N, C-alpha and C positions, 0 to 999 in steps of 0.2 A: 154907629161905627165903632169897631173894636180897636182898629189900628190904622194909621195913615203913614204911607211910605212916600217920601219926597226926595227929589234930587238935591244935591248940594254942590256948590262950585268946587273945582279942584283946589286943593291946598287950604281949604277952609278949616280953621282950627276950632272945632266945636264938637261937643259930644254927639256921637252918632245915634244913640238911643236916649230919648228924653221922655218926660211925663209918664214915668212908671211903665215904659215900654209901649206907650200908645202912639208915640211919634218916632219914626225911624228915618234918619237921613242917610242916603246912600250916594256914593260917588260913581265914577265911571268903572265899568267892569274891568278895564285894562289897568286899573290902579291910577293913582294920582300923586301929587306931591306930599300927601299926608301919610303914605305908606304903600305896602305891596297890594297887588290885585287880590280881591276877595269876592265872595258871593254871599248873599244874604240868605240865611236859612231860618224859616219860621216854622216851628213845630208846636202845635197847641198854643200855649201861652208864652213859650220861650222864643226869644229872638237872639240869633248870634251870627257873627261874621266868620266865615270859614276861608282861610287862605287858599288860593288857587295854586296847585302844584305846577311847577314849571317843568 
C-alpha cells in the first residue's frame, strides 16, 4: 500500500499528513472546528488540501 486515507473526528488537533505522506487524516467535507472546508487532492506523490470556494 502506498497511502492510507482515514477519517478524523471534528476538532481533532493533529497533523493531517503524517509518516512522510503515507498516512492522511481527513475531516468532514463541510469543514469542522479545526478550519474551513477543504478537499483532498492527491496527484502523483503529492498530497494537499485545497480550500473550497464559497
